[in-house]
N, C-alpha and C positions, 0 to 999 in steps of 0.2 A: 643738380650737383655740379660743383666746379672743383678742379684739381689745382692745388697750389703747392709747389715745392715738393714734388714726389721724391721721397727719400730712396733713390735708386741704389745708393751705395750699400744700403742694408742688404740688398739682394746678394752681393758677392762677399761681404764681410760683416760680421757681427761682433759686438763687444762681449766680454765675459758676462754670462748670466742673461743674455738677450737672445731672443729667437728671431728667425727669419719671418717672412710674412706667413700668416696663419694658414693660407690656402694649401701650402705644401704639406704641412702636418695633417691637415684635415683630409686631403686626398689620399695620403699613404695609409692613414688609420681608418678612415671611414668609407673609402671607395669600395664598390662591389668587388668580390674576388676576381671575377672575370675581367673587369675593367683594369684593376691593378696589375693583373698578370699581362694583359694586352699592352699596357703602358711600360712594362718592364720595371716596375717599382718594387723595391725590397724594403729592408729596414731603414729607419731614419738615419742611423749612424753610417750607412753606406754612401751617403751623398755629401760631397765637400761643402756645398752651400748650406747644409743643416747641422754639421758636426763640429763647426769651428768653435762655438761658444760652450759646448757641452750641456746646453739647456734644451730639453725636448718637450717639457710639459709647461702648461700655462700656470701662472701663479694665482690666477683668480678661480681655479677649480673647474673651468669650463671643459667639457669633454670634446675632444676634436672630432671623434666619430659622429657624435650627435650633432655637432655644429655643421659637419659636411652635409648631413641630411637637410638641415635648415637652409644651407647655401643653395643646394640644387632646387629646393622648393622655391626659394626666392627667384632663382633664374626662370623657373617655370612661370612664376607669377608675373614677371615683366614681359612674358611672351616669347622667351627663347625656346626654340625647338630642341628636341633631343639631339639632333645632329649638331646644332650649334653648341650645346653644352658639351658634347663629346669632343668637338674641335677645340674648345677652350681648355679642357683638361689635357688634351694632347700637347698644347703649347706649354702649359704649366709643367708637365712631365718633361718636355723637351728642355726647359730651363735647367731642371735638376740634372739631366744627363749631360747637358752642355758643361756644367761645372765639373763633371768627372772626366772630361777630356784631358789627355796628357800629351805633351809634345816632347820630342827628343831631337837632338842635333843630328843632322845628316853627316855621317862619317866622311871625312876627306873633302868636304865642301869648303871652298875658300872664303865664302861670305857668311859662314855660320848659319846656313839655312836650317830650317826646322821642318819636321813632319809629324803627323799623328802617330802615336804608339799603336801598332797593329794588334789585332786580337782582343780589343777591348769591347765588352758587351755594351758599354755606354755609347760607343760609336755607332753600332748597328741599330740600337733603339732610337738614337737621335736622328739618323738618316730616315728611318721609317716614319717617325713622327713628323718631321719637317717635309717629307716628300722630296728629298734630294739624294744624290749619289755620294758615295764616300770620296770619290776623286774631286768632285766639285766642292765639297765641304772642306777638304784639306787645302785646295787651291785658294779658296776665299779667306781662310784663316792664316795661312803660312806665306802668302805672297801679297804684293801690292803693286798695282799698275800706276806708273808715274809717267805723265805726259811731258815730253821735252820738245816743244815746238809742235811739229806735225807727227812726231813719232811717239809711240807708247813703249816704255821700258818696264818690264816686270822685275821687281826687286824682291828678293827673298827676305823673310823676317826671321830673326833669331827666336829662341825659345821664349824669352821674356816678352818680346813684342807680340808673338803669336798668342801667348797667354793673355796679354792685355787686350788684344783684339777679341779673344773669346769672351772676356768679361764684358766688354762694350757691347758685343752682340747679345749676350744674355740680358743686359739692362735694356737694350733697345727693344728686344722681343717682349719683355715684361711691361715696359712702359707703353708700347704700342697696344698691347692687349688690355692694359689698364684703361687707357683712353677709350678704346672701343667699347668696353663694358660700361663706362660712365656715359658714353653717348647713348647706348641702348637703354639705360635707366632713365635718362632725360627724355628720350623719345617716348617711353612708356608713360611718363608723367606729364607729357606735353609741357616741359619746363623751358622757360626762357633763360638762357645762360646769362648770368650776371657778371661774368668775368671779362666780357668784351667791352670795349670803350663805349660803343653806341647803344647802350641799354636804354630801353624805354623809361623816361623819368617818372612816368606814372605807375611803374611797376611796384607792387607792394609784396614784401616777402619777409619771412623770419629765417635768418641764417645762423648757422653754428659753425665757427671756425675752430677746427681741431688741429693744432700745430705742435710740432715737437718742442720740447723744452730746452733750456740752456744745458749744454754738454761740456763736461770737463773730464777728459780721460788721461791716462798716463802718456799716451801718444796722440796728439791732436793734429789732424791734417786739414786738407781743403774742405772736407765735408763739415767738420766742426766749425771751421771759420764761417762758412755760409750759414749754418744753423744759428750760430751765436749772433751773426749780423741780423738775421731775421728777428731774433729775440730783442736785439737793440732797437730795431724799428718799432716793434710792438710795445717795448717799454716807453719809447717816446710818445706813442699814441696813448698809452695808459697814463703817463704823466700829464698829458694835455687834458684828458677827460677828468681824471681824479682830482688833480690839484687846481688847474686853472679854471675849469668849468665849475668846480665845487665852490671856490671862492667868488667867482663871478655871480653864481646864483644867490649867495648871501647878500651881495651888494645890490643885485637887482630886486630882491625882496625887501631891501632896506632893513636888514638885520644887522645890529652892531657886530663888527668883525674886524680882527687884526690880522693882516696878511702874514702867512708863514712861509719862510724860505724853503724851497724844495730843490733837490738835486736834479741836474739835467745831464743828458748823455750826448749832447750835440757834438762835442769834441770827438767822441769815439765814432760817431756816424760820419763826421768829416774825414776821419782817417780812412774810412772805407770808400766814400763816395766822391771825394774831391777830384779835381782834374788829374792830379798826380797821386791818387790814393792807392790803397792796396790792390783793389780790383783792376784799376786802369793800368798799373805797372805790370800786373800779371798778364793782362791781355796783350800788352806790348811785347813781352817776352815770348808769348805764344805765336805772335805774328812773325817774329824773326826766325829765320831758318836755323840760326846758331843759338837760339834762346835755350838756356838751361836753368835748372833750379839754383845752381850756384850764382849765376849772374842775377837771377831774380832776388835772392836774399841780399846780395851786395847792393842792389838798387834800393831795397828797403832800408838797409842800414844808412845809406847816404841820404835818402829823402826824409827819413823820420828820426834823425839822430836827436833832434831837440823837441820832438812832438811829445806833449805831456801824457798821451795815452799809449805811447809806444816805447818799449824798453828792450834792450838787448845787451847783456853783459858780455865781457870778453869770452867767458866760457861758453855762453850760448852762441856767440858769433863763430867760435871754432867748430861748433856742431851744427851750424846752419839753423839755429833756432831764434825765435823772437817772441816777445810777450805783448799782449794787448790788454790794457786795463779796462775790462768790461764793467758794466754797472753791477754785475753780480760778484765777480771775482776776477783776478788776473788769470789769463790762460796762456800757456806756452805752446806755440805751434812749431812744427817742423815743416820745412818747405820741400822735403823729399817727395817727389811725385806731383808737385803742384802743377807743373806745365802739362804733363801728360793727362792728369785728371781734368784740367781745365779745358783741354781740347775735346776730350770725350767724343771724338769723331769716329763714327763707324765707317769703315772702308766701303767704297762703292761696290767692291766685289761681293761683300757680305749681303748688301741690300739686293744686288742683282741675283744672288743665290736664292734669297727668300722670295723675290718677286717672280722668279722662274720655277717655283716649287710645283710639283705635280699635285699637291694638295690645294684644292680650290679655296679653302678658307685662308690658308697662309698666303697664297698667291694674291687673293683679293685684298688682304690686309696691307701688304707691302707694295702693291702695284703702283699706287699714287703717292709713295712715300716722299720722293723728292719734290713733287708738286706741292704737297702739304707743307714741306719745309720752307719753300719760297713764299707761299701765301701767308703762312703764320708768322714769318719774320717781318712781314710788311703789313701792319695793322690797317693802313688805309686801303689796302686792296682786298679787304675782307668782303666776301660776297654774302649778303644776308640770306640768300636763297639756298646756300650750300648747307649740308648737315651741320648741326651745332657741335662744337668741340668744347671740351672741358677746360683747356688752357692752351697757351702758345708753347710750342716746343721747338727744338732743333734750331737754336740760334748759332752764331759763330763760335761762342765759348760758353762754358758752364756758368761763369759768374755773370756774364751779360744776360743770359737767359734767366738766371736767378734774380737779378735786379729787376728785370722787366716784369716777371711774375709777381715779385714783391710789390712793385709799384702799382700794378693792376689791383692787387688785393687791398692795398691801403686806400686806393681811390674808392673802392666799394665800401670799405669799413667807414671811411670818413663821411660817406653820404648816408649813413644809417645812424640809428640811436643805439649806442653801445652799452653793453653790460659785461663786466669782467669777472672771471673766476680765476683767482690766482692759486696755482697748485705748487706747493713746495715739496720737492722730492726728499724724503727723509734719508739722511746718511749719518756717518759717525761725527762729522764736524759740521754743524749747522752755522753758517755765517749769515749775518743779517743782510738780506738783499737790498740793493739801493731802492729807495722809494717806499718800501713796505713800512718802515718805522714812521716815516713822515705821513703816510696814508693813515696809519693808526692814530698818529697825533692829531690829524685833522678831524678824524672821527671822534676822538675824545674831547677836543676843544670845541668842536662844532655840534651840530644837531643832526645825528644820523637818521632820526625818524622824522618823516614829514608826510603831511596829508594835505590834499586840497581842502578848501573850506567845507565844501558840501560833504566830502567823505568823512572829515573829522566830526561834523555834526551828526551824521548818520551813525558812525561807529560808537560814539559815546553818548547817544541820546538817552540811554537808560540811566545814566548818572546825573542827568540834569532834568529836573521835573518840568521845566518850562522850555519852550523852543526859543533859544536866544541866539543872537549872532555870535560868531567866534570871538569878537572883541569883548563881549560880556560873558560868554560861556567859559573862557579860559580863566579869568579871576575867580569865578565861582568854583571851578574844579580845583584850582590851586589852594584856595582857602578851605574847602570842604575836606579834601583828602590830604592836606599838609604835604604838598609836593616839594616845598622848598627844602633843599639840603644845605645845612650850615657849612659843610665842608666844600661845597661847590659854589663858586661865586656867580655862575651863570644862572640866569632865570630858567626855571624848569621848562617853560613853554614860551615860545615867541610866535606872535601872529604877524605874518608877512602880508604882502599885498594880495597874493592868491593862495598861499599855503600857510599851514600851521606847522612849526618846527618844535620837536620835543627832544629832550635828553632821554637817554635810555632808561634811567631810574624812574622818571615820570611816566614813560611809556609802559613800563612794567607795572607800576602801581595802578594806573588807570585800567590796564587790561585785567589785572587781578580783581579789582573791584567790580569791573563790568562782568567778568566771568562769574563772580560770586553772586551778583544779583540775577544774572541769567540762570545760574544753577538753581537758585530758589524758585524762580519762575518755572523753570523746566520741571522741578520736582512737583510743583503744584499742578502743572499740566499733566505730568505723568500720573499723578495720583488720581486726577479726575478721569483721565483716559483709562487707567487700569481698573478703576471702579466701574466705569461703563462697560469695559470688556468683561469683567468678572460677572456683572449682573446679566449681561447677554449670555455669557457661558452658562450661568446657573439656570437661566430660563430655557436655554437650548437643551441642557442636560436633563432638566426636569421633564421637558416634553419627551425626550428620548426614553427616560425611565418609565414614563407613563405608557409609551408605546411598547416597551419591552414587557412591562407588567401585563398589559392587555394581551399581548401575544402569548405570554406564559399561561395566563388564566384561560385564554381561549384553548390553548393546547391541552391544559389539564381538563377543562370541561369536555373537550372533544374526546379525550382519552376515556373519561368517565362514561360519556355517552356510548362510546364503542363497547365498553365493558358491559354497560346495562343492556345494550342491544344484543351482545353475545349471550348474556345470561338469559335474556328474554327468548332468544332463539333456542337456546338449550332447553328452557322450560317448555316452550311450545313443542319442541321435538320430543322431549320426554313425555309430555302430555299426549302427543300423537301416538308415540310408541305404546304408552299405557292403554290408550283407546284401542289400538290394534291388538294388544295382548288380551284386553278384556273381550274384544270381539271374537278373537280366536278361541278364547276360553268358552265364551258363550256358544260358538259354533261347535266346539268339541263336546260341550255338555249336551247340546241339542242332538248331536250325532249319537252320543252314548244313549241318550233317552230313546232316540229312534231305533237304535240297535236293540235295546232292551225290549222295547215294545214289539219289534219284529220277532225277537226271540220268544217273547211270551205268546204272541199270536201263533208262531210256529209250534210251540209246545202244546198250546190248546188244540190246534188242529191235529197234532199227532195223538193227543189223548182221545180226541173224538174218533179218530180213525181206529185206534186200538180198541176203543169201546165197541165200535161197530163190528170190528173183527171178532171181538169176544162174544158179542150177541149172535153173530153168524155161526160161530163155533158152538155155542150153546144150543142153538136150534138144530144144528146138524147132529150134535151129540144126542139130543133128545130123539131125533129120528133114528139114530143108530141104536139107542137103548130100546126103542120100540121094536126094532127089527130083531134085536138080541133076545128080547123077552119071548119073541115068537119062536126063537130058536133056542130052546133050553139047553140043547146039547152044547151050544157054543156060548151060552150066557155066562157061565162061570169063567170061561177063558177070556171072554170079551170084557167082563167086569174088571179083570186084573191089568188090562192094557191101558197105556197112557198115550194119548195123541199129542205130539209136540206142536207148539205154536210157531208162527213165523218169526217171532222174536228170538226163538231158540235156535234158528237156523244160522249157520255161519255166514257172515257177510262176505260178499265177493270183493276182491281187491281191485282198485281202479286201474285202468290200463296205464302203462308208462309211456310217455311221449318223449322221444329223444330231441334234444336241443341241438340244432345245427347252427354254427356261427356263420354269418354271411360275410362275404368279402367287402372290403371298403369300396365305396364308389370311386370311379376314376376321377382323377383331379383332386382327390381329397385323401387325407391320411398321410402315409409315408411319402417322401419325395420320390418322384419318378426318376430322379438322378441316382438313386441308391443302386449301387452295383453289387449284386449278390455274389459275384465272383471273388470279392475281396474277403479274405479271412483276417479278421481283426485280432485273432489270437496270435498272429505271426509277429505283432509288434510287442516289444519288451517294455513294460511299464517302468522297469527299474533302471533303464539306461540313462546316462547323464545328459547326453545331447543327441538330438535326432533332427532330421531334415524333412522339410515339407516343401513340395514343389507347387508353386502357384502359377498355373498356366495362363488363365485369363479370367475375366468376369469378376464377380464379387467374392471376397475372401470369407466373410461370415464370422469374423472375430471382433470382439469388443475389447479394446485395450485400455489399461489404466497405467499408472506409474507406481512401480514398486517402492515402498517406503525405505527399504534397506539398501538395495543396490542402485535405485534410480532408473532401472531399465524398464522397458515396456512389459507389462504383465497381462495375461489373458484374464479378463473378468467374466466374459460370457461367450458361449459358443452357439452359433445359430447354424446348425447343419442344413436345415431346409432352405436357408437363403444363400448358402455357399455353393460356388461352382468349382471348388478346389477338391480334387479327388482324395487327398490325404487329410482332409479336415477332421476325420474321426480319430486320427492319431493324437490330436491336440487335447490337452486336459486343462481344466480351469486352474489358474495360478501358475501355469508354465511361463517361463521368461523368454522373451525374444532377444537372442544374442546377436544375430547377424542377418543382414538383408543383402543378398548377392555377395559382392566382394567387400562391402562396407561392414566393419565391426562396430556395433553400437556401443556408446559409452554412457555412463551415468550422468554426465554433464549436459547431455542433449535434452531439450525439452520434448514432451510428448507431441507437441504440435509439429516440431521439426521432423520427428520420426514419421508421423502420419503423412505429412506433405511429401517426404521422400518416398514412402510406400506408394503414394498415389502417382508420383511422377516417374518412377523407375520403369523401364520397359519390361513387358511380360513376354515369355515366362521368366520367373525368377525363383531361386532356391532360398528358403529361409531356414535358419538354424535356431531351434528352440532348446531350452534346458528344462528337463522334467522337474517340476516343483510341486505338482499336485496330482491327485488321482480321481478327481471328480470329472466324469465324462459329460458330454453334451446332453441337454435335456431332450428326451424323446417325446415327440408330440403324439397325442392320441390320434385315432383314425379320423376323427371329426374336427381336428384342430389344424390351423395353418397360421403362418406368420406373414406380416407385411412390413417392409422397410419404409419408414417415413423419412425422406431425405431432408437435408438442410435447405431452407429457402424454397420449399416445395409445398404447394397447397394440398390439403388432405381431401377436401370436398366431401366430407361425410358428416352427418348429423347423428347425435346420440341422444337417447332417452333412457331413463332408469326402468328396469324390469323389477316389479315388486315380487314376482314369483321367484326369480333367480337371484335377486338382490345384487345385481350388477348391471352396467350399461349395455344396451344393445343398439344396433344400427337401425335408426328409424327412417333414414332416407340417404340414398347415394346420389349426390348432386351431379356427378359426372363420372362416366366410365372411361373417359378418354385418358385420364392421367394414370400413370403406372401404379402408384401406391394403392389405388382403389379398384384395380382391374378385376380382382377376384373376390371383392367384398360385395355382399348383397344385403338387402334389408332383412332383419331378423337375426343376423349373426351377433353373438355375444362377444363383447370386448373383455377378455379375462385378465390380460396382463399388459402393462406398459413398461418396457425395459425390464421384464421379469418381476415387476412389482404388481401384485394382485390388485384387482379392482373390486373384489368381493366385499360387500357390506360398506362400500364407499358411497358418500353422498354425491349428488350431481356437482356441487361446488368443488369437492375434493378431486373428482375425476377431471373437471375442467382445469383445475390448477396443475394436476399431473401432466396433462396434455400440453399445457403452456410452458411449464417450467422444466420439463425433462430436456436434457441436451439433445440436439439433433446432430446426426440422424439417430432415430430411435426405432425400436422394433415393437410393433403392435401384434399381440396374439389374439386370435379370434377362435370361437367355437361354433361350428355349424350344427344346428339342431335338425332333428328329423322333420321332414315335411309335415306340416299341420300343427307342430308343437312350437313354432316360433312365437315369441311374444308380439302381440299386435296392440299398437297404441289405441286405447279406448277413451272416449270423452269423459267417462265418469271416474277415470283414475286421476291420481294427482298429476298435474301438468308440470313438466320441466321445460326449461328453455332449451331449444335445440342448439347443439354445439357444432360449429363448423370451423375446423382448423384453418387458419390462414398462415401467412409466412411467419416463421419463428424468428 
């Protein structure tokens, strides 16, 4: 990148409707709040350098805050550190604060001395950002050291000169910072500066020159004079390339052509650049100690009184005005401030102030300022090894520096192949600019479209069926597509030595026909391609449909197979149950028959016994009768007596045996933790809220979530697993309201509540609300419960007991683990989380053990010794179940 003609005047003054440089608005609107506060920046309207034109927003709709983010990202991309970026923003903010400095005259001073207005926040922020003191800042802006021989005299500056010095300092800081940034960008790209005279001739590059346009304002000063001079130089370059080179190309290609007269601005350029031109006379006045703007304008009137491009009426001469007849339009200039602006010399005191700054960035930027001035004013002394600079600066006057930069830029432009983009700024009165009409005339009378022979043949090959040379191809195209226009005397196509020239109408016709044929070919290709793609798509989708159909059929067949298997299992189960019922019925019938046979046998034995007893009684009776006959005296009495049989004697009642209940074995039955001293009648079941103190160990409650209130609700109570003394006071369906000092809410999940219960230190007091009357289930003497925790192996195998129709423990794999410490072989598994296992199949019991949420409570029943179910080989075999991690 190279800098040409930096418009530094825009920094201190802007025209109506124009903005200052974008970076100021971007920093104020897009900087971080901490950075903006640290820089002392406020609203845009608070700064003199931003509020002069009344324009704060961009007309192209670009957001300044978003653009600041892109700017800082670009700085990071070229390798600038955060400290360097902050230092750059400090100098940008310093320029804004410098514009807000105000001066006042020192009362009673004979030389109209000036001083800074005290108490201004801008002064404080400026000193902090530049790293200088307020006294040194005031001295550098309000005084000037003048050397007279060997002595140095300090002269005081009035308010106007101090303000001018301030503006020169602002432009110097901004210009130096601008050059530093351009150098950093070039270093990051490893760019060879093309603005220096000794550029490598073999260097190849593509450049874009973006320069300000022609300016006409109500008041035009030295800035507009320099800008319009630059546009005059570029207009001369444009005229040379557009008019002279255009006509020379027709002649070189041997195309019939009539020369067209075009305007030239050489007279205007001579007015500026001649030995006694505008710029030379201005420099002479600036060299003179007595030089003034009035003397300058008088020298203009005398030197250019008869110049065709310079005019000054009597009225303009009275107001120190003059007009220059530029190629675009006449412009009236005022010479007020020409001499001061042309000097644009910053005092040595100001540079010394910046070079002695406490800020290392500012100090380093201005430490070699005077050395760069001397080196850059002498092009022959340029050191190729020093850091590359964007352009030469700091000549003896503004116009000399401007002319030198303009000359360097034109040397680079003339050594390249140029392409022009003419921009016409719209306004209320559009005046035809010099050269534009003639350029349009050349384009209309000439051939604006041209191709090399090979490019022309390649571009329009679709319109010519045969491969012909351009001399034969052009007549074929002209006759085939009727390119001759009766209203235009020019041939539509001309064939030169190396190029083919076309009028615009012929170019449009050939392009239209070429596009039409290409469109037909494209449609044919698209049709074939789309057909191929559709056929591939149909084939692919058909394969996918087949896959989906096979999966659906497989799923349906698998589902039907599962139903058939389930039906077969039910049939086999029903058949087995029917066989069992038949077997039981047969056994019952056989038992009845055996009982009847035993009863018949017993009846027969009883009848035989009675018969024998009757025979014995008859024999005895006979003996008695014989004895009675011998005793006649007692025969009559004996004949009337009846001897009773044993069947007539009353039967004796069997003895009553008292039944004494035995105590439950130790370790079995009721929990040993049961405290008989607690009277449970002392708790009132009808109270609303009650407290339960949980001291340590296991609580023994199973909670769920209440559907109405969302609070934890008691679902089950396991007294025998609990180590809480007050557990018997809790009822099923009671609500848990409070744990310690924390009041539970319905928005909390049950998981959160349980985690809080597990993490809170013990002992803790819990508050319940009575909502149910169902007490805890009391275990029988031979029942006990085991808690199976989450992620805990059970290490127990189960088999089905056909006699009890429920699972029993067939094997205890390990007695080390706590859940199985009191379980032994032969114990019946009666409940899983209060769900009975009676009449459940082995598959259902395994499913319950697997799917029930952990931790879960397993209830066992301990049978009397000798009555435990023993696995036998002839019984139906079930797969042993061993619980693993859930």
